[in-house]
N, C-alpha and C positions, 0 to 999 in steps of 0.2 A: 565199119565205113557205111555209107549211105547207100540205098539201093541206086543201081544204075538208072539214070535219067532224072534223078532229084534235081530240083531247080534251085541253084545257090546263086545267090547275089552277094559279091565281094567288093566292099567299098574301101577305097584307099589303096587299091592293088598295083600301083606303080612303082612301089619301092621294093626292097629286097624282100621284106617279109611277105609281102602282097604277092609278089612273082612265086615264091616257095608255096604260098596257100593255094593260089590258082593252079599250079602244076600238080598238086595233090588231088584237087577236085575236078580239073578239066578230064582227068582220065575216064572217069565214068558217069559224071554228072553234066547237066546243061548249065553252064556258068555264064553269068553276066559279070564282067570285071569292069569297074570304074575307078575313075582318078581325075584330078584336075589337070594332071601333066600327062597328055596323051602321047607317051615315049615308046609305046608298044603297040602294034597294029591291032592286037585283040582287046585293047582298051576302049571304052566309052566315057565321054564327059559327064562326071555328076560330082557336084561340090557340097560336101556334107554340111557346109556353112551356110548353103542357100536350102534352108529347109523344105520350101515350096517344090523346088527342083528337084532335089534328092527324094522327097515324097513321091513325086511323079514318076521318076526314074524307077523306084523301087516297086510302087503301085503297077506300073505297065509290064514289069517282068512276073510279078506275083511270085516270088520265091518261096520255096518251102524252107529254106534257111537263109538268114542274113547274116554276114560276117563283116564287121568293120574293123579293118587294120588301118585305118588312116592315121596321119601324123599329125592331126590337128588339134593338139592339146596344149594347154598352158605351160605345161612340162617341156614340150618339143620347142615350144617357142622360146622359152627361157634357156634351153641348153643348146640352141642353135640348131635346132630340127632333129637332134640325135638323143632322144632319151636314154639316160642309162649310164 
C-alpha cells in the first residue's frame, strides 16, 4: 500500500468500481474523488471529456497518483454503459 497521506486523485468515482477504489485508498491517503454525477457527498465535479476542466482539477490537487475508473469509453456507450 501507499504511504499514509499520499495524495490520490480518482476520476469517475461515482460508480461501483469507483466507490470500491475510494474505500481502499481513503483509509490512509488524501483522496480527491471526482465524477460527473455527484451522487455521493464526498464527490467533486470533474468531467474527463472536458480536458481543460479535468486538467485544472487534477493540477489544483497535485496528486502523487491518478486513477481513472470512469465509464466514458466507446465500449461503455456501445454496451449501454456497462462494459463486459
